[in-house]
Residue frames as qw, qx, qy, qz and C-alpha x, y, z in Angstrom:
[[0.369, 0.424, -0.589, -0.581, -1.38, -6.96, 15.54],
 [0.905, 0.042, 0.122, -0.406, -3.47, -9.89, 14.28],
 [0.574, -0.342, 0.730, 0.146, -2.07, -13.30, 14.08],
 [0.721, 0.495, 0.481, 0.060, -3.70, -13.81, 10.78],
 [0.280, 0.937, -0.194, -0.076, -1.88, -10.69, 9.37],
 [0.279, -0.672, 0.672, 0.141, 1.39, -12.31, 10.37],
 [0.706, 0.101, 0.696, 0.088, 0.40, -15.51, 8.75],
 [0.603, 0.760, 0.240, 0.021, -0.57, -13.78, 5.51],
 [0.051, 0.904, -0.414, -0.096, 2.75, -11.74, 5.58],
 [0.404, -0.477, 0.772, 0.119, 4.89, -14.88, 6.16],
 [0.719, 0.347, 0.601, 0.033, 2.93, -16.88, 3.55],
 [0.467, 0.882, 0.041, -0.038, 3.42, -14.08, 0.93],
 [0.104, -0.826, 0.541, 0.119, 7.17, -13.77, 1.83],
 [0.621, -0.179, 0.760, 0.069, 7.58, -17.49, 1.37],
 [0.652, 0.644, 0.401, 0.010, 5.66, -17.62, -1.98],
 [0.256, 0.941, -0.195, -0.106, 7.91, -14.69, -3.22],
 [0.364, -0.635, 0.673, 0.110, 11.10, -16.37, -2.10],
 [0.701, 0.121, 0.697, 0.094, 10.12, -19.68, -3.79],
 [0.567, 0.795, 0.213, -0.043, 9.07, -17.77, -7.08],
 [0.092, 0.925, -0.351, -0.115, 12.33, -15.97, -7.26],
 [0.450, -0.432, 0.777, 0.079, 14.28, -19.19, -6.72],
 [0.444, 0.260, -0.677, -0.526, 12.44, -20.63, -9.82],
 [0.024, 0.117, 0.972, -0.203, 10.43, -23.24, -7.74],
 [0.378, -0.156, -0.370, -0.834, 7.13, -22.63, -9.55],
 [0.626, -0.335, -0.683, -0.172, 5.19, -25.55, -8.14],
 [0.473, -0.309, -0.607, 0.559, 6.30, -24.91, -4.59],
 [0.013, -0.014, -0.056, 0.998, 5.53, -21.16, -4.98],
 [0.486, -0.260, -0.469, -0.690, 1.96, -21.90, -6.17],
 [0.620, -0.375, -0.687, 0.055, 1.37, -24.25, -3.29],
 [0.296, -0.278, -0.430, 0.807, 2.55, -21.54, -0.80],
 [0.174, -0.027, -0.140, -0.974, 0.19, -19.06, -2.46],
 [0.342, -0.336, -0.835, -0.269, -2.78, -21.37, -1.99],
 [0.285, -0.511, -0.644, 0.494, -3.77, -20.25, 1.41],
 [0.004, 0.387, 0.069, -0.920, -3.78, -16.52, 0.19],
 [0.157, -0.049, -0.640, -0.751, -5.63, -17.32, -3.01],
 [0.411, -0.412, -0.797, -0.162, -8.54, -19.07, -0.98],
 [0.244, -0.426, -0.570, 0.660, -8.58, -16.63, 2.03],
 [0.049, 0.771, 0.474, 0.422, -11.46, -14.15, 1.59],
 [0.417, -0.881, -0.165, 0.153, -10.46, -12.43, 4.79],
 [0.632, -0.122, 0.122, 0.756, -6.85, -11.74, 3.51],
 [0.012, 0.674, 0.005, -0.738, -6.19, -7.97, 2.81],
 [0.706, 0.661, 0.242, -0.074, -7.31, -7.02, -0.75],
 [0.284, 0.840, -0.444, -0.126, -3.92, -5.57, -1.75],
 [0.322, -0.418, 0.849, 0.035, -2.06, -8.81, -0.54],
 [0.697, 0.268, 0.647, -0.153, -4.68, -10.88, -2.31],
 [0.615, 0.775, 0.026, -0.145, -4.35, -9.09, -5.58],
 [0.006, 0.744, -0.661, -0.098, -0.50, -9.32, -5.33],
 [0.523, -0.184, 0.831, -0.057, -0.94, -13.08, -4.75],
 [0.727, 0.539, 0.381, -0.191, -3.38, -13.39, -7.68],
 [0.387, 0.863, -0.281, -0.161, -0.98, -11.47, -9.90],
 [0.146, -0.605, 0.781, 0.046, 2.02, -13.70, -8.92],
 [0.654, 0.104, 0.744, -0.091, 0.06, -16.98, -9.34],
 [0.636, 0.716, 0.177, -0.228, -0.94, -15.73, -12.73],
 [0.156, 0.806, -0.559, -0.116, 2.68, -15.03, -13.61],
 [0.382, -0.386, 0.838, -0.049, 3.74, -18.38, -12.46],
 [0.718, 0.351, 0.577, -0.167, 0.97, -20.17, -14.44],
 [0.600, 0.782, -0.104, -0.131, 1.91, -18.25, -17.64],
 [0.015, 0.682, -0.726, -0.084, 5.62, -19.33, -17.13],
 [0.436, -0.075, 0.896, -0.036, 4.42, -22.86, -16.96],
 [0.214, 0.027, -0.618, -0.756, 2.39, -22.15, -20.22],
 [0.060, -0.503, -0.850, 0.145, -0.93, -22.52, -18.40],
 [0.079, 0.162, 0.167, 0.969, -2.35, -19.42, -19.91],
 [0.429, -0.513, -0.499, -0.552, -5.97, -19.95, -19.35],
 [0.618, -0.535, -0.504, 0.279, -5.46, -20.42, -15.65],
 [0.362, -0.195, -0.132, 0.902, -3.34, -17.34, -15.45],
 [0.137, -0.349, -0.328, -0.867, -5.94, -15.25, -17.28],
 [0.551, -0.581, -0.573, -0.177, -8.63, -16.59, -14.79],
 [0.554, -0.465, -0.368, 0.585, -6.49, -15.34, -11.82],
 [0.210, -0.045, 0.090, 0.972, -5.84, -11.99, -13.47],
 [0.296, -0.508, -0.459, -0.667, -9.61, -11.51, -14.10],
 [0.609, -0.580, -0.517, 0.156, -10.16, -12.25, -10.43],
 [0.482, -0.277, -0.163, 0.815, -7.47, -9.72, -9.49],
 [0.008, -0.289, -0.357, -0.888, -9.18, -7.20, -11.89],
 [0.432, -0.595, -0.582, -0.349, -12.38, -7.65, -10.04],
 [0.604, -0.566, -0.364, 0.428, -10.80, -6.98, -6.71],
 [0.248, -0.636, 0.073, 0.727, -8.99, -3.91, -7.87],
 [0.595, 0.624, 0.467, 0.199, -10.52, -2.58, -11.14],
 [0.212, 0.976, -0.028, -0.033, -8.65, 0.52, -11.24],
 [0.503, -0.582, 0.504, 0.393, -5.10, -0.91, -11.25],
 [0.552, 0.700, -0.286, -0.352, -3.87, -0.31, -14.74],
 [0.038, 0.528, -0.841, -0.111, -1.06, -2.98, -14.45],
 [0.568, 0.158, 0.782, -0.202, -3.67, -5.78, -14.10],
 [0.595, 0.696, 0.168, -0.365, -5.25, -4.57, -17.28],
 [0.260, 0.738, -0.576, -0.236, -1.95, -4.56, -18.97],
 [0.248, -0.308, 0.918, -0.039, -1.10, -8.07, -17.79],
 [0.650, 0.327, 0.631, -0.269, -4.39, -9.20, -18.98],
 [0.540, 0.766, -0.118, -0.328, -3.62, -7.77, -22.44],
 [0.226, 0.639, -0.731, -0.076, -0.18, -9.50, -22.71],
 [0.362, -0.229, 0.883, -0.192, -1.12, -12.85, -21.18]]
């Protein structure tokens, strides 16, 4: 197994844990490597973009959240949930 996959999985787990705990800023900081990693698996990157968008929306930074959702939609255009989130965000 690739060391990068372990890194991505650990990063994703940490970001989700922080988000659930309500530590929005720390969760966004933990997501930063996934958001900027072009080599990350697409499904993981889409999930990270969606979580970051949700965190930005919770912080009332709606424009940034929509930008992240549009990026996620570009990576996974057939995911209906992303289109839904774009509509309600």
